[in-house]
C-alpha positions as CSV (number, residue, x, y, z in Angstrom):
1,M,10.7,5.9,26.1
2,T,9.9,6.6,29.8
3,A,6.4,7.3,31.0
4,A,5.5,11.0,31.2
5,S,4.7,12.6,34.5
6,P,4.4,16.2,35.8
7,T,8.1,16.1,36.7
8,N,9.3,13.9,33.9
9,R,8.0,15.2,30.5
10,P,9.2,13.3,27.3
11,D,11.8,15.1,25.3
12,I,10.5,16.1,21.8
13,A,13.3,14.2,20.1
14,D,12.3,11.0,22.0
15,L,8.7,11.6,21.0
16,L,9.5,12.0,17.4
17,A,11.7,9.0,17.4
18,F,8.9,6.9,18.9
19,Y,6.5,8.1,16.2
20,A,9.0,7.2,13.5
21,S,9.6,3.7,15.0
22,V,5.8,2.9,14.7
23,G,5.6,4.3,11.1
24,V,4.2,7.8,11.8
25,D,6.3,9.8,9.4
26,E,4.0,12.5,8.1
27,A,0.9,14.4,9.1
28,L,-2.5,13.6,7.5
29,E,-3.8,17.1,8.0
30,E,-2.2,20.6,7.7
31,Q,-3.4,21.7,11.1
32,P,-3.5,19.8,14.4
33,V,-6.9,18.7,15.6
34,N,-7.8,18.5,19.3
35,R,-10.2,15.6,19.3
36,F,-10.9,16.0,23.0
37,A,-12.3,19.5,22.4
38,E,-15.0,18.3,20.0
39,V,-18.4,19.5,21.1
40,A,-21.0,16.8,21.8
41,P,-24.0,17.0,19.4
42,K,-27.0,18.7,20.8
43,P,-29.8,16.4,21.8
44,M,-32.6,16.2,19.3
45,E,-35.8,17.9,20.3
46,R,-38.7,15.5,20.7
47,A,-42.4,16.3,20.0
48,P,-44.7,15.8,22.9
49,I,-46.2,12.3,23.0
50,A,-49.9,12.5,22.3
51,A,-51.8,11.3,25.3
52,P,-54.7,8.8,25.0
53,S,-58.1,10.2,24.7
54,G,-59.2,11.7,28.0
55,G,-55.7,11.4,29.6
56,T,-52.8,13.6,30.3
57,A,-49.7,13.9,28.2
58,A,-46.8,11.8,29.4
59,P,-43.9,13.9,30.8
60,L,-40.9,14.3,28.6
61,R,-37.5,13.0,29.7
62,S,-35.2,15.8,30.7
63,T,-32.4,16.5,28.2
64,T,-30.2,18.1,30.8
65,V,-26.8,16.4,30.9
66,S,-25.6,15.6,34.4
67,R,-22.0,16.4,35.4
68,G,-21.1,12.7,35.5
69,E,-22.5,12.1,32.0
70,A,-20.6,15.2,30.7
71,G,-17.4,13.8,32.1
72,D,-18.0,10.4,30.5
73,R,-18.5,12.0,27.1
74,A,-15.5,14.3,27.5
75,N,-13.2,11.2,28.4
76,A,-14.6,9.0,25.6
77,P,-12.1,8.2,22.8
78,P,-12.5,10.2,19.6
79,V,-14.5,8.6,16.8
80,A,-12.3,7.5,13.9
81,R,-13.0,9.4,10.7
82,S,-12.5,8.3,7.1
83,P,-9.9,10.4,5.3
84,S,-12.3,10.9,2.4
85,A,-16.0,10.7,2.1
86,T,-15.6,9.1,-1.3
87,T,-13.1,6.5,-0.2
88,A,-14.2,3.0,-1.4
89,V,-14.3,0.0,0.8
90,P,-12.3,-2.8,-0.8
91,D,-14.7,-5.5,-2.0
92,E,-15.3,-7.8,-4.9
93,A,-17.2,-5.2,-6.8
94,Q,-14.1,-2.9,-6.8
95,A,-11.9,-5.9,-7.8
96,A,-14.3,-6.6,-10.7
97,L,-14.1,-3.0,-11.9
98,A,-10.3,-3.1,-11.8
99,R,-10.4,-6.3,-13.9
100,Q,-12.6,-4.6,-16.4
101,L,-10.5,-1.5,-16.7
102,A,-7.3,-3.5,-16.9
103,T,-8.7,-5.7,-19.7
104,T,-9.7,-2.7,-21.8
105,A,-6.3,-1.1,-21.7
106,T,-4.4,-1.8,-24.9
107,T,-1.3,0.3,-24.1
108,L,0.7,1.2,-21.0
109,D,-0.5,4.8,-21.3
110,E,-4.1,3.7,-21.3
111,L,-3.5,1.5,-18.3
112,R,-1.9,4.3,-16.4
113,Q,-4.8,6.6,-17.2
114,H,-7.3,3.9,-16.0
115,M,-5.3,3.5,-12.8
116,A,-5.1,7.3,-12.2
117,A,-8.9,7.6,-12.5
118,F,-9.7,4.5,-10.5
119,E,-11.3,5.3,-7.1
120,G,-11.9,1.7,-6.0
121,C,-8.9,1.3,-3.7
122,N,-8.8,3.1,-0.4
123,L,-5.0,3.4,-0.5
124,K,-5.4,6.1,-3.1
125,A,-7.0,8.4,-0.5
126,T,-3.9,8.7,1.6
127,A,-1.2,8.4,-1.1
128,K,0.4,11.5,-2.6
129,N,1.1,10.0,-6.1
130,L,0.3,7.0,-8.3
131,V,3.6,5.0,-8.6
132,F,3.2,3.4,-12.0
133,A,6.6,2.4,-13.2
134,D,10.2,3.4,-14.1
135,G,12.6,2.3,-16.7
136,N,12.3,1.0,-20.2
137,P,9.1,-0.7,-21.2
138,E,10.9,-2.4,-24.1
139,A,13.4,-4.0,-21.8
140,A,13.8,-7.8,-21.6
141,V,13.7,-7.7,-17.8
142,M,10.8,-6.6,-15.6
143,L,11.1,-6.3,-11.8
144,V,8.1,-6.2,-9.6
145,G,8.1,-5.2,-5.9
146,E,5.3,-5.0,-3.4
147,A,4.3,-1.4,-2.7
148,P,5.8,2.1,-2.7
149,G,7.4,3.6,0.4
150,R,7.7,7.2,1.5
151,D,10.3,8.3,-1.0
152,E,8.5,6.6,-3.9
153,D,5.2,8.2,-2.9
154,I,6.8,11.6,-3.0
155,E,8.5,11.2,-6.3
156,G,5.9,9.0,-8.0
157,L,8.6,6.4,-9.1
158,P,9.3,2.9,-7.7
159,F,12.5,2.1,-5.8
160,V,14.1,5.6,-5.4
161,G,15.0,5.4,-1.7
162,R,17.8,3.4,0.0
163,S,16.4,0.1,-1.3
164,G,16.3,1.7,-4.8
165,R,19.9,2.6,-4.7
166,L,20.8,-1.0,-3.7
167,L,18.6,-2.3,-6.5
168,D,20.5,-0.1,-9.0
169,R,23.8,-1.7,-7.7
170,M,22.3,-5.2,-8.0
171,L,21.3,-4.4,-11.6
172,A,24.7,-2.9,-12.5
173,A,26.4,-6.1,-11.2
174,I,24.8,-8.0,-14.1
175,G,25.2,-5.3,-16.7
176,L,21.8,-3.7,-16.4
177,D,20.4,-0.3,-15.4
178,R,17.1,1.6,-15.5
179,T,17.4,2.0,-19.3
180,S,17.6,-1.7,-19.8
181,A,15.0,-2.8,-17.2
182,Y,11.4,-2.0,-16.3
183,I,10.4,-1.7,-12.7
184,A,6.9,-1.6,-11.1
185,N,5.0,-2.7,-7.9
186,V,2.0,-4.9,-7.2
187,I,0.4,-2.0,-5.3
188,P,0.7,1.4,-7.0
189,W,-0.2,3.5,-4.0
190,R,1.7,3.7,-0.7
191,P,-0.1,2.1,2.2
192,P,-0.2,4.7,5.1
193,G,2.7,4.2,7.5
194,N,4.2,1.6,5.2
195,R,1.9,-1.0,6.6
196,T,1.3,-4.3,4.9
197,P,-1.4,-4.1,2.2
198,T,-4.5,-6.1,3.1
199,P,-5.5,-9.1,1.0
200,H,-8.5,-7.1,-0.4
201,E,-6.2,-4.2,-1.4
202,T,-3.9,-6.7,-3.1
203,E,-6.7,-8.4,-5.0
204,I,-8.0,-5.0,-6.2
205,C,-4.6,-4.0,-7.6
206,R,-3.7,-7.5,-9.0
207,P,-5.5,-7.0,-12.4
208,F,-3.5,-3.8,-13.0
209,I,0.0,-5.3,-12.4
210,E,-1.0,-8.5,-14.3
211,R,-2.1,-6.4,-17.3
212,Q,1.1,-4.3,-17.0
213,I,3.3,-7.4,-17.2
214,E,1.2,-8.6,-20.2
215,L,1.7,-5.3,-22.1
216,V,5.4,-5.1,-21.4
217,N,5.8,-8.9,-22.2
218,P,9.4,-9.2,-20.8
219,K,11.6,-12.2,-21.4
220,V,12.3,-12.5,-17.7
221,L,10.3,-11.5,-14.7
222,I,12.0,-10.8,-11.3
223,N,9.8,-10.9,-8.2
224,L,11.3,-8.8,-5.5
225,G,10.2,-10.1,-2.2
226,G,7.6,-12.6,-0.9
227,P,4.4,-10.5,-1.5
228,S,5.2,-10.0,-5.2
229,A,6.1,-13.7,-5.7
230,K,3.0,-15.0,-3.9
231,T,0.7,-12.7,-5.8
232,L,2.1,-13.2,-9.3
233,L,3.1,-16.8,-9.0
234,N,0.0,-18.0,-7.1
235,T,1.9,-19.7,-4.3
236,S,1.9,-19.6,-0.5
237,E,5.5,-20.5,0.0
238,G,7.9,-18.2,1.8
239,I,10.4,-16.2,-0.2
240,L,13.4,-18.1,1.3
241,R,12.0,-21.3,-0.1
242,L,11.0,-19.7,-3.4
243,R,14.1,-17.7,-4.2
244,G,16.7,-19.1,-6.5
245,N,14.2,-21.4,-8.3
246,W,12.7,-20.6,-11.7
247,R,9.0,-20.3,-11.7
248,V,6.5,-19.3,-14.4
249,H,4.1,-16.4,-14.5
250,T,1.3,-17.0,-17.0
251,T,-0.5,-14.0,-18.5
252,A,-4.2,-13.8,-19.2
253,S,-3.5,-14.5,-22.9
254,G,-1.6,-17.6,-22.0
255,I,2.0,-16.4,-22.4
256,A,4.4,-18.1,-20.0
257,I,7.2,-15.8,-18.7
258,P,10.1,-17.3,-16.7
259,A,10.1,-15.7,-13.2
260,M,12.9,-15.6,-10.7
261,P,11.8,-14.9,-7.1
262,T,14.4,-13.2,-5.0
263,L,14.9,-11.2,-1.8
264,H,13.6,-7.6,-1.7
265,P,16.4,-4.9,-1.4
266,A,14.7,-3.5,1.8
267,Y,15.1,-7.0,3.4
268,L,18.8,-7.1,2.3
269,L,19.4,-3.7,3.9
270,R,18.1,-5.3,7.2
271,T,19.9,-8.6,6.6
272,P,23.1,-7.9,4.8
273,S,24.3,-11.5,5.2
274,H,21.7,-12.6,2.7
275,K,23.0,-10.4,-0.1
276,K,25.0,-13.4,-1.4
277,L,21.7,-15.2,-2.0
278,A,20.3,-12.4,-4.1
279,W,23.6,-12.2,-5.9
280,R,23.2,-15.9,-6.9
281,D,19.6,-15.2,-8.1
282,F,20.8,-12.3,-10.3
283,L,23.5,-14.5,-11.8
284,E,20.7,-16.9,-12.7
285,V,18.8,-14.1,-14.4
286,K,22.0,-13.1,-16.3
287,A,22.5,-16.6,-17.6
288,K,18.8,-16.9,-18.6
289,L,18.9,-13.7,-20.6
290,R,22.0,-15.0,-22.5
291,A,20.2,-18.3,-23.2
292,L,17.1,-16.5,-24.5
293,T,19.1,-14.1,-26.9
């Protein structure tokens, strides 16, 4: 994108393409806001300073703004504003509350209600919907990704965009579909601009997905992508080293669930040559399910 000038203004299509490339795919407010037109707050009036006994009052400093000062204020960058006055800052207290709520949920419906009412994660303030799960909670296979994207946020279901269609084909290749699998994410709210969730945000949401896995109690867990594998398998290894090797996810009640880390469908769309690796991983899952039945 070339620099704008009085004789070379950027085309609107180029500008929109630039916004899309950096993750700006929706407006946060219904009406545009001109931050440069904000009026500077009026100076506070000060009471005259009492003079010492027998003296004269000290002169007040003039509150008149000079032209130079007015120019500096007008050119100053706008102050960032929180999307919601009630948005919680991720911290240990919010993570502790999430753990408490997750522990008290005895069914998936209760867990969903607790998550819908939870205000301790700042991602909820910018997300359109809670993306809880899709598929059959009685299934033998549970798949867990990282976080919802734009399409998932709109529909309130995980893996419904391009990566979701690829995942459906991957499941079909081993004889499964959304009626015989259960799908969720570590993070149930879409991060703005599809940015990577922060460690604090992940830790706040961790108790919910761990309890979700425990309540579903699948025979096999599939970790889609590195963030899911690292969070639920307590490892720092990269996904290319993890994939294809059986690991174990242990629930809070001590149940050991075989887990297969594999490549995320979104990664496979960007790197089609690695689809053969994911195919091998899913064949391992198919063989494991046969051995467990």
